N, C-alpha and C positions, 0 to 999 in steps of 0.2 A: 504493500500500500504506500509506503514511504517512497519507493522507487517511482510509482505512478505519479505521486504528488510532485516529485522532482521534475519528471518529464513535463507535467502540466504547467509547473511553475516557470518553465523556460519557453512556453509558447507565448509569443508576443501578442498582446491585445491590440485591437484596432486603434485605440488611443495611443498606445506606445508606438505603433507603426507610424502614425501621423506625427507624433512627437519626434521620432527619429528622422523622418523626412524633413521636418521643419528645422531641426538642428543642422542637417546636412546642407539645406538650401540657404539658411542664414549664414553658416560658416563659409560657404562659397562666396557670399557677397562681402562679408566684413573681415574675413581672414583673422578673426580673434575668437577665442572660446565663447560659446553662447551661454548666457546666464538665464536663470530661472525667471527673473523679472520680465525680460523681453518675451519669453515664451508664455508666461502667465497672461500677459495682455493679449497675445495672439489667440490663446485658447479660452480666454475669459474664465479662468479658474485661479485659485490662489497660488502664490509662489510655493507654499508648502506642498500642495498637490503635485506641482511640477517637479519639485525636488525629490519627492517620493518616487515618481515615475522615472526620473533620471537615475536614481539609485538602482532601480530594477534593471534598466537598460544597461547600466554600467556593470552590474552583476552578471548579466548575460553576455557581456563582451562586445556590445554594439557601440558604446561610447566610452570615453575615458576623460579623466580630469588631469590635465597636464601639470597644474600647480594647485596647492591647497588654497581654497577659497576662490578658485577661478571657475569659470564656466566649463562646459564640456565640449569635446570635439569628437567627431566620428572616428571609429577604428576601421581598419580594412574590412573586418567582418561586417560592420555597419554599412559601409559603402557597398559591399557585395549584395547584401540584402536589399538595399535601396535600388541598386542598378537592376537586380533581377525583377523588381516590381514595375520597372518602366515599360510602358507600352509605346513602341516607337512611332506609332501613327498619332500619338497625342503629344502636344508640345512641339510638333514639327514646325519648321520655319520655311515653308515652300518659297516665300519671297526671297530668302537668302539663297536657297538652292538655285532658284532661277537666276539670281544675280551672279552666282558662280558660273553657271552655264553660259550666260551672256558674255561674261568676261573671257571665258575660255575660248568660245567660238570666235570672238572678235579679235583675239590676240594670238591665236595659235593656228598654224597651218599643218603642223606635223604632230604625231602622237606624243613624242617626248615633250614638245612645247606645251601641249594641252595639259599633260600631267603636271608639269612644273607650274603652270599658271594656276591650276586648281589648288596645288599645295600652297602657293603664295596667298591665294584668296582665303583659304582655310585659316592660315596664320592670322590674317587681318580680322577675321570674324571671331576666332576663339582666343586669340592672344596666347596660344600655345606654340610649341615648336611643331612644324609640319614636316612630315616625312613621306616619301614615296619611293617605290622601286621603279627605276627607268631602265628597262632591259636588265642587265646584270649589275647595275649600279644603284646606289642608294642616294637619293636627293634629299637634302636637309635644308630647311629654311626657317628663319625666325628664332634663332638661338637667343637673340637679345630679348625677345618677348618672354621666353621661358625664364631666363635668369633675372629678369626684372620682377618676377613674382616674389613675394615676401619669404616664401619657403627657402629661397636660394640666396639669401643674404649671407649665410654662412659659407665660407670658402670651401669647407670640406664637402658640403652638399653639392656644390658646383663640380668639384673634382669627381665625386661619385657618379654624377649624371654623365660627365664627359667620358668616364670609363664605360658606362652603359652604352653610350652612343658608338663607341669604338667597336663594340661587340654586337650591335643591333643587326647589321646586315647578315653576318653568318648565322645568328640566331633565327632570323626570319627564314633563311633557306632551310635550316634544320627543322624548325617547328612547323612551318607552312600552315599557319592558322587557317582552318578549313571552313569557317563560317563566313557568310557575307559580311557580318560585323562581329568583331572580337574585342572584348574589353578585358584588359589585364590590370588589376588594381594593386598598387603598392607591392606587398609581399608576394602576390601571385605572379609577378614578373619572373620568368625563369632566370633572367639576369638582372642585376641591380635591385635585389629584393629590399635593400635597406635605403634606397634613394628617395622614397616617398613620392614616387611618380606613378601615373597611370598611362597606359598605352591603349588608345582607342583606334582601331585599324580596320579598314574594309578591304576585302579581297575582290578583285575584278579581273575580267579578261580584257586583254588589249593586244594590238598587233605585235607588241614587244614581248609578251609573255602571257601564258594562260593563267599564271598565278602572279598577277601584279598586285601591289598593295599601296593604299594611300591612307593616311591617318595623322593623328597628332599625339604628341607626348607632352603631358602637363602635370601639374601637381595633383595629388589625390583630391585636393580641395578644388572642385570645379563643378560647373553646371552640367551634369551628365546628360540629362534629357536633351538639352540644346546641342551639345557637342556630338552625342551619339547620332542624333538625327542628321546633323550637318555632314558628318563623315559618311554615314550610310547613303544619304542622298547623293553625295559627291561620287562615291564609288559606282552607284547605279548610273549616274549621269555619264561618267567617263566610259563605262561599258557600252552605253547606248550610242554615243557620238563618235567613238573611235572606230 
């Protein structure tokens, strides 16, 4: 009976799921731990109620408290649960996708130019580092955007990400992510597990390769629904026009 209670006790309630989503979305915007006062106003309940629910989420491993008396931030487990709940046709930004296609079509006459233009546009829209395979080469754009994020003020974090990028091309060849859209969050990354970044990447067919990839690398703290939809839309767009 106690075992069953333990299992039941680790099932997230609807309110806890909404609270986790709110913490993730607030943290993506403000880049500082999210406190109970902000969430209490959002949910129209007392701060004590929010703190109680936060404690349960922390016990289950979905959020953590980086400093005593600070707010909470999501863990990789929390991000994974949140990402798994995203429905990709919700929160999509077709206007942005059309803007990418218009720019690609007007500025590129060859497949490699189209892929590079699509990456550069993704960088502008997501403020992450953009990556794509162009034949047997890896194209990278927007490193300044990535390293301007507050997570990478620390020099060691920058060095860790640089090492990850050095190994990204051989890892893509070896892993060959087989879904149209693949999301590797933080410690899930086969390389650079401790760098605090997420890789969101789309596979598509092109004249250069049947397994071409385009995507972004950014901090785990980001607007996943927006970025996942943009990357997925861009991969489908490239496959259609190339």
